[in-house]
C-alpha positions as CSV (number, residue, x, y, z in Angstrom):
1,X,10.4,16.6,-16.6
2,X,12.2,17.1,-13.3
3,X,10.7,19.5,-10.7
4,X,12.8,22.7,-10.8
5,X,10.4,25.1,-9.1
6,X,12.2,27.2,-6.4
7,X,11.2,27.1,-2.7
8,X,8.9,29.9,-1.6
9,X,10.8,32.4,0.5
10,X,8.0,32.9,3.0
11,X,5.5,30.2,3.4
12,X,3.3,32.3,5.6
13,X,2.9,34.8,2.8
14,X,2.4,32.3,0.1
15,X,0.2,30.0,2.0
16,X,-2.2,32.5,3.4
17,X,-4.5,31.8,6.2
18,X,-7.6,32.1,3.9
19,X,-6.0,29.6,1.5
20,X,-5.1,27.1,4.3
21,X,-8.5,27.4,5.8
22,X,-10.1,26.4,2.5
23,X,-8.0,23.1,2.6
24,X,-8.7,22.4,6.3
25,X,-10.8,19.4,5.5
26,X,-10.3,15.6,5.6
27,X,-8.5,13.9,2.7
28,X,-6.6,10.8,1.8
29,X,-2.7,10.7,1.8
30,X,-2.8,8.7,-1.4
31,X,-0.3,6.0,-0.5
32,X,-2.5,4.0,-2.8
33,X,-5.4,4.7,-5.3
34,X,-8.1,3.7,-4.7
35,X,-7.5,4.3,-1.0
36,X,-8.0,1.5,1.6
37,X,-11.5,2.6,2.6
38,X,-12.7,1.3,-0.8
39,X,-11.4,-2.3,-0.1
40,X,-14.2,-4.9,-0.2
41,X,-14.6,-8.0,2.0
42,X,-15.6,-10.2,-1.0
43,X,-11.8,-10.1,-1.8
44,X,-10.2,-12.8,0.3
45,X,-7.5,-15.5,0.5
46,X,-8.5,-17.1,-2.9
47,X,-8.2,-13.8,-4.7
48,X,-4.9,-13.0,-3.0
49,X,-3.5,-16.4,-3.9
50,X,-4.6,-15.9,-7.5
51,X,-2.8,-12.5,-7.6
52,X,0.4,-14.1,-6.3
53,X,0.0,-16.9,-8.8
54,X,-0.5,-14.5,-11.7
55,X,2.6,-12.6,-10.7
56,X,4.6,-15.9,-10.6
57,X,3.5,-17.0,-14.1
58,X,4.0,-13.4,-15.6
59,X,7.8,-13.8,-15.5
60,X,8.4,-10.4,-14.1
61,X,11.8,-10.1,-12.5
62,X,11.3,-6.6,-11.0
63,X,12.4,-6.3,-7.3
64,X,9.7,-6.5,-4.6
65,X,9.0,-4.3,-1.7
66,X,8.4,-6.0,1.7
67,X,6.4,-4.6,4.7
68,X,6.3,-6.3,8.1
69,X,3.9,-5.2,10.8
70,X,4.8,-5.6,14.4
71,X,1.7,-4.5,16.3
72,X,3.0,-4.5,20.0
73,X,3.7,-1.3,22.1
74,X,4.7,-1.3,25.8
75,X,2.6,2.0,26.5
76,X,-0.1,3.8,24.8
77,X,0.4,7.2,23.0
78,X,-3.0,9.0,23.2
79,X,-2.8,10.5,19.7
80,X,-2.1,7.2,17.9
81,X,-4.3,5.9,15.2
82,X,-2.1,2.9,14.2
83,X,-3.2,-0.7,14.5
84,X,-1.5,-1.7,17.8
85,X,-1.6,-4.0,20.9
86,X,-0.6,-2.4,24.2
87,X,1.1,-4.9,26.4
88,X,4.2,-5.2,28.7
89,X,4.2,-9.0,28.2
90,X,7.0,-9.5,25.8
91,X,6.3,-13.3,25.6
92,X,3.3,-12.4,23.3
93,X,5.9,-11.7,20.5
94,X,7.1,-15.4,20.1
95,X,3.7,-16.8,18.9
96,X,3.2,-13.8,16.8
97,X,6.5,-14.5,15.0
98,X,5.4,-18.1,14.6
99,X,2.2,-16.8,12.8
100,X,4.3,-14.5,10.6
101,X,6.5,-17.3,9.5
102,X,3.4,-19.4,8.6
103,X,2.1,-16.5,6.5
104,X,5.4,-16.1,4.8
105,X,5.4,-19.8,3.9
106,X,2.0,-19.6,2.3
107,X,3.0,-16.5,0.3
108,X,6.2,-18.3,-0.9
109,X,4.2,-21.4,-2.0
110,X,2.2,-19.1,-4.3
111,X,4.8,-16.7,-5.3
112,X,8.0,-18.7,-5.3
113,X,11.2,-18.0,-3.3
114,X,14.4,-16.3,-4.2
115,X,12.7,-13.2,-5.6
116,X,14.7,-9.9,-5.5
117,X,13.8,-7.3,-2.9
118,X,14.9,-3.6,-3.1
119,X,13.0,-2.4,-0.1
120,X,11.9,-3.7,3.4
121,X,10.2,-1.7,6.1
122,X,9.3,-2.8,9.6
123,X,6.3,-0.7,11.0
124,X,4.0,-0.9,13.9
125,X,3.2,-0.6,16.7
126,X,6.7,-0.5,17.8
127,X,9.0,-2.9,16.0
128,X,11.6,-2.4,18.7
129,X,9.3,-4.1,21.1
130,X,10.9,-7.3,19.7
131,X,14.0,-8.5,21.5
132,X,17.3,-8.5,19.6
133,X,17.1,-12.3,19.1
134,X,13.6,-11.9,17.8
135,X,14.6,-9.3,15.3
136,X,17.4,-11.4,14.2
137,X,14.9,-14.4,13.8
138,X,12.7,-12.3,11.4
139,X,15.5,-11.0,9.3
140,X,17.1,-14.5,8.9
141,X,13.8,-15.9,7.7
142,X,13.4,-13.0,5.3
143,X,16.9,-13.3,3.9
144,X,16.4,-17.0,3.4
145,X,13.2,-16.4,1.5
146,X,14.2,-13.4,-0.7
147,X,17.3,-12.2,-2.5
148,X,18.1,-8.6,-1.2
149,X,19.6,-6.4,-3.9
150,X,22.9,-4.7,-3.0
151,X,21.3,-1.2,-2.8
152,X,18.3,-2.4,-0.7
153,X,16.6,0.1,1.6
154,X,16.1,-1.7,4.9
155,X,14.3,0.5,7.4
156,X,12.7,0.2,10.8
157,X,10.4,2.5,12.9
158,X,12.0,3.2,16.3
159,X,10.5,4.3,19.5
160,X,13.4,6.2,21.1
161,X,12.4,5.0,24.5
162,X,12.9,1.3,23.5
163,X,16.5,1.4,22.1
164,X,20.0,2.2,23.2
165,X,23.2,2.7,21.2
166,X,23.9,-1.0,21.7
167,X,20.5,-1.9,20.2
168,X,21.1,0.4,17.2
169,X,24.4,-1.4,16.6
170,X,22.5,-4.7,16.6
171,X,20.0,-3.3,14.1
172,X,22.9,-2.2,11.8
173,X,24.5,-5.6,12.1
174,X,21.2,-7.3,10.9
175,X,21.3,-5.1,7.8
176,X,19.0,-2.2,8.6
177,X,20.4,0.9,6.9
178,X,17.5,3.4,7.6
179,X,15.8,4.5,10.8
180,X,12.6,6.5,11.5
181,X,12.4,7.9,15.0
182,X,8.9,8.8,16.3
183,X,9.4,12.0,18.3
184,X,6.2,14.1,17.7
185,X,7.1,17.0,20.0
186,X,9.9,18.1,22.4
187,X,7.8,20.2,24.7
188,X,7.5,18.5,28.0
189,X,3.9,19.7,28.6
190,X,2.8,18.3,25.3
191,X,4.5,15.1,25.9
192,X,2.6,14.6,29.1
193,X,-0.7,15.3,27.5
194,X,-0.1,12.6,24.9
195,X,1.6,10.2,27.2
196,X,4.9,10.1,25.3
197,X,7.8,11.5,27.3
198,X,11.2,11.4,25.8
199,X,13.9,14.1,26.2
200,X,15.7,16.0,23.6
201,X,19.0,14.7,24.9
202,X,17.8,11.1,24.5
203,X,16.9,11.5,20.9
204,X,20.0,13.5,20.1
205,X,22.2,10.8,21.6
206,X,20.5,8.1,19.7
207,X,20.9,10.1,16.4
208,X,24.6,10.6,17.0
209,X,25.0,6.9,17.6
210,X,23.1,6.1,14.5
211,X,25.2,8.3,12.4
212,X,28.4,6.8,13.8
213,X,27.1,3.3,13.0
214,X,26.6,4.3,9.4
215,X,22.9,4.4,8.9
216,X,22.4,6.1,5.6
217,X,19.2,8.0,6.3
218,X,17.5,9.0,9.5
219,X,13.9,10.2,9.6
220,X,12.1,12.0,12.5
221,X,8.3,12.2,12.7
222,X,6.7,15.2,14.3
223,X,3.0,16.1,14.7
224,X,1.4,19.6,14.9
225,X,-2.1,20.1,16.4
226,X,-1.5,18.1,19.5
227,X,-3.0,19.1,22.9
228,X,-1.2,22.0,24.8
229,X,0.8,22.9,21.7
230,X,1.1,26.6,20.9
231,X,2.8,28.3,17.9
232,X,5.5,29.4,20.4
233,X,6.1,26.0,21.7
234,X,6.2,24.4,18.3
235,X,8.7,27.0,17.1
236,X,10.9,25.7,19.9
237,X,10.4,22.2,18.6
238,X,11.4,23.3,15.2
239,X,14.6,24.8,16.7
240,X,15.4,21.4,18.2
241,X,14.9,19.9,14.9
242,X,17.4,22.2,13.3
243,X,19.9,21.1,16.1
244,X,19.2,17.4,15.3
245,X,19.2,17.8,11.5
246,X,17.7,14.4,10.6
247,X,18.1,13.5,7.0
248,X,14.3,13.4,6.6
249,X,11.3,14.9,8.5
250,X,7.7,13.9,8.4
251,X,5.5,16.8,9.7
252,X,2.0,15.4,10.2
253,X,-1.2,17.2,11.2
254,X,-2.9,15.5,14.1
255,X,-6.4,14.2,13.3
256,X,-8.6,14.1,16.3
257,X,-11.1,11.3,15.7
258,X,-11.9,9.9,19.1
259,X,-15.0,8.2,17.9
260,X,-12.8,5.9,15.7
261,X,-9.6,5.7,17.9
262,X,-10.2,4.9,21.5
263,X,-6.8,6.2,22.8
264,X,-7.7,9.7,21.5
265,X,-10.6,9.7,24.1
266,X,-8.0,10.4,26.8
267,X,-7.1,13.6,25.1
268,X,-8.9,16.7,26.5
269,X,-10.4,18.4,23.4
270,X,-10.4,21.7,25.2
271,X,-6.6,21.5,25.2
272,X,-6.3,21.2,21.4
273,X,-5.0,24.3,19.5
274,X,-7.5,26.3,17.5
275,X,-7.6,26.1,13.8
276,X,-5.8,29.5,13.6
277,X,-3.1,28.2,15.9
278,X,-2.7,25.0,13.8
279,X,-2.3,27.0,10.6
280,X,0.2,29.3,12.3
281,X,2.2,26.3,13.5
282,X,2.2,24.9,9.9
283,X,3.4,28.1,8.3
284,X,6.0,28.8,10.9
285,X,7.3,25.2,10.8
286,X,7.6,25.3,6.9
287,X,9.5,28.6,7.2
288,X,11.7,27.3,10.0
289,X,12.6,24.1,8.2
290,X,13.4,25.9,4.8
291,X,15.4,28.5,6.7
292,X,17.5,25.6,8.3
293,X,18.4,24.1,4.8
294,X,15.7,21.5,4.5
295,X,14.0,21.1,1.1
296,X,10.3,20.4,0.7
297,X,9.6,17.0,-0.8
298,X,5.8,17.1,-1.0
299,X,2.9,17.4,1.5
300,X,4.3,17.2,4.9
301,X,7.8,15.8,4.0
302,X,11.2,17.5,4.1
303,X,14.7,16.3,3.6
304,X,18.3,17.7,3.6
305,X,19.5,18.6,0.1
306,X,21.9,15.6,-0.3
307,X,19.4,13.0,0.9
308,X,18.4,10.6,-1.9
309,X,14.7,11.7,-1.4
310,X,15.6,15.4,-2.1
311,X,17.7,14.3,-5.1
312,X,14.9,12.2,-6.5
313,X,12.5,15.1,-6.1
314,X,14.9,17.5,-8.0
315,X,15.3,14.9,-10.8
316,X,11.7,14.0,-11.2
317,X,12.2,10.5,-9.9
318,X,10.0,10.5,-6.8
319,X,7.6,7.6,-6.2
320,X,5.0,6.9,-3.6
321,X,3.8,3.6,-1.9
322,X,2.2,2.5,1.3
323,X,5.3,3.7,3.3
324,X,5.0,7.2,1.7
325,X,7.4,9.0,-0.6
326,X,10.2,6.8,-1.8
327,X,13.2,6.7,-4.2
328,X,12.2,3.2,-5.2
329,X,10.1,2.7,-8.4
330,X,6.6,1.7,-8.0
331,X,6.6,-2.1,-7.5
332,X,4.7,-5.0,-6.1
333,X,4.5,-5.0,-2.3
334,X,4.3,-8.1,-0.2
335,X,2.9,-7.3,3.2
336,X,3.1,-9.5,6.3
337,X,1.4,-9.3,9.6
338,X,-1.8,-8.2,11.2
339,X,-3.6,-5.4,9.3
340,X,-0.8,-5.2,6.7
341,X,-1.7,-4.0,3.2
342,X,0.0,-5.2,0.1
343,X,-0.2,-4.6,-3.6
344,X,0.3,-7.3,-6.3
345,X,-0.2,-6.1,-9.9
346,X,-3.7,-4.4,-10.3
347,X,-4.9,-5.7,-6.9
348,X,-4.6,-4.6,-3.2
349,X,-5.1,-6.8,-0.2
350,X,-5.4,-6.3,3.5
351,X,-4.9,-8.8,6.4
352,X,-7.1,-9.2,9.3
353,X,-7.0,-6.3,11.8
354,X,-7.3,-8.3,15.0
355,X,-4.7,-10.7,16.2
356,X,-7.2,-13.6,16.9
357,X,-8.6,-13.4,13.4
358,X,-5.1,-13.2,11.9
359,X,-3.8,-16.3,13.7
360,X,-6.9,-18.3,13.4
361,X,-6.8,-17.9,9.6
362,X,-3.2,-19.1,9.6
363,X,-3.9,-22.0,11.8
364,X,-6.5,-23.2,9.1
365,X,-3.7,-22.9,6.5
366,X,-5.2,-19.9,4.9
367,X,-3.8,-16.5,4.1
368,X,-5.2,-14.0,6.6
369,X,-6.6,-11.7,3.9
370,X,-10.0,-10.3,4.7
371,X,-10.3,-7.3,2.3
372,X,-9.0,-6.2,-1.1
373,X,-9.6,-4.5,-4.3
374,X,-9.1,-5.2,-8.0
375,X,-8.5,-2.1,-10.1
376,X,-10.5,-1.5,-13.2
377,X,-9.5,0.6,-16.2
378,X,-10.8,3.8,-14.7
379,X,-8.9,3.1,-11.4
380,X,-5.7,2.5,-13.3
381,X,-6.1,5.7,-15.2
382,X,-6.9,7.8,-12.2
383,X,-4.0,6.2,-10.2
384,X,-1.6,7.3,-12.9
385,X,-2.9,10.8,-12.8
386,X,-2.9,11.1,-9.1
387,X,0.6,9.6,-8.6
388,X,2.0,11.9,-11.3
389,X,0.7,14.9,-9.6
390,X,1.8,13.6,-6.1
391,X,5.3,12.6,-7.1
392,X,6.4,14.5,-10.2
393,X,4.2,17.6,-9.8
394,X,3.1,17.7,-13.4
395,X,0.8,15.8,-15.8
396,X,1.4,15.5,-19.5
397,X,-2.0,15.3,-21.2
398,X,-0.7,13.8,-24.5
399,X,1.0,10.8,-22.8
400,X,-2.0,10.0,-20.7
401,X,-4.3,10.2,-23.7
402,X,-2.0,8.0,-25.8
403,X,-1.6,5.4,-23.0
404,X,-5.4,5.2,-22.2
405,X,-7.1,6.1,-25.4
406,X,-8.9,9.0,-24.0
407,X,-9.2,12.8,-24.4
408,X,-8.4,14.6,-21.2
409,X,-10.8,17.5,-21.9
410,X,-13.7,15.1,-22.2
411,X,-12.9,12.4,-19.6
412,X,-11.8,14.8,-16.9
413,X,-14.0,17.8,-17.9
414,X,-15.5,18.1,-14.4
415,X,-12.1,17.7,-12.7
416,X,-10.4,20.3,-15.0
417,X,-13.2,22.8,-14.4
418,X,-12.8,22.3,-10.6
419,X,-9.1,23.0,-10.9
420,X,-9.8,26.6,-12.1
421,X,-10.2,27.8,-8.6
422,X,-6.8,26.3,-7.7
423,X,-5.3,28.1,-10.7
424,X,-6.7,31.4,-9.4
425,X,-5.2,30.6,-5.9
426,X,-1.8,30.0,-7.5
427,X,-1.6,26.2,-6.6
428,X,-1.5,24.8,-10.2
429,X,-1.0,25.9,-13.8
430,X,-3.3,24.3,-16.4
431,X,-3.1,24.5,-20.2
432,X,-3.8,22.3,-23.2
433,X,-0.5,20.6,-22.6
434,X,-1.1,19.5,-19.1
435,X,-1.1,20.4,-15.4
436,X,1.8,21.7,-13.3
437,X,2.0,22.1,-9.5
438,X,3.4,25.3,-8.3
439,X,5.7,25.7,-5.3
440,X,2.8,26.6,-3.0
441,X,0.7,23.7,-4.6
442,X,3.2,21.1,-3.3
443,X,2.2,21.8,0.3
444,X,-1.5,21.3,-0.6
445,X,-0.9,18.4,-3.1
446,X,-3.4,16.1,-1.3
447,X,-6.2,18.7,-2.0
448,X,-5.1,18.9,-5.7
449,X,-5.1,15.1,-6.1
450,X,-8.5,14.7,-4.4
451,X,-10.0,16.5,-7.4
452,X,-9.3,13.2,-9.5
453,X,-10.6,10.8,-6.9
454,X,-13.8,9.3,-8.3
455,X,-14.5,7.3,-5.1
456,X,-14.0,10.2,-2.8
457,X,-16.4,12.3,-4.9
458,X,-19.1,9.7,-4.4
459,X,-18.4,8.9,-0.8
460,X,-20.3,10.3,2.1
461,X,-17.7,9.3,4.7
462,X,-14.9,11.7,4.0
463,X,-14.3,12.3,7.8
464,X,-12.5,9.0,8.1
465,X,-9.3,10.7,6.7
466,X,-6.9,13.0,8.4
467,X,-7.1,16.7,7.6
468,X,-5.1,18.1,4.6
469,X,-3.6,20.9,6.8
């Protein structure tokens, strides 16, 4: 059933401070279930190779998704929690690409070549750390290994400080049709505090060039909760967003975890906005984006009405994978590069997180897989429930019961009882037929999905996640 719920007219009125405070807690983003913190180190190269071999013999012809991780950045952004290597030595890229090609060869030996691909994403780090020739090298190797479908989504994360209009033209010529600009904030004082200075004019010029070059979708990432941000300064950033009108917006909440991420230790905690200010920023930003014609997709994602992501949301065809919300149906994901996470059938795998460990495995002729997870029947069931709520905003009890041979009221008795408080708060509607997420609930969908997470319920380490609001 497509999601037809109307947008709330006033997010600050619907998402009250009391309600938002109740969800101001850590929680997964559910780009997978179970989440990556559940991966175990007894899952290694042999298990990953078996998953690839099983896929090869299954005869499935469904298109794949590809992810390529480029870990290098020229300068450090203090807020960053990504797996990256800070260096100005661009000669480090060539041996890394050699390792990537060795990994790809091992994957192809197990999987077979020529498989169709409908989605490719370059993430980092900063993929645009690579030179034009190096980006061409990677794309040529991938195109030789796989068969890209005519409607493939080929995207790359772009640091505006590392590209020009000419570089964007080169990316377009290589086949990239989607861009994601990391912006975060337009306030000069905030940019200085997080060590990422880039002007509005720079970003605006690049977006104009990208549109002229025919990129079909442009995303921009922003973060609220950064040091020196205020509700007033972030309202100005939202005004700038309205001028830029990117096709998609990701509005993330900053998670200050200096004990886990060393770059964040350079941030003065005294300069962080208060919880009340963070909540005000979120409510104002939601109102500001809706007033400027953007539609809410889910969680912290927005899109213009004619963007395929907004169309998919309205038609109930939204999906979710390790890159976030997607128009592509859930499919197997081949992930390449240091720390990359992939999914093959009922298994997840993750590569080594450090460059030495990654390259040493490949030099031994082994896949660099160091962790993974094989889903059991309960995981499969809960993944279906969580993804239905995260993507379609509703769950039909009868279809779940028929597919998995359970009775919802018995299997999920504890979870359904826990949802009663959310019913009272106006976030969900629950009856014998199923669960439906309300317009307000879409903004807090992570908190709703968390109710069905068996691993999270048993875990004592919830602080490893970013905050829900």
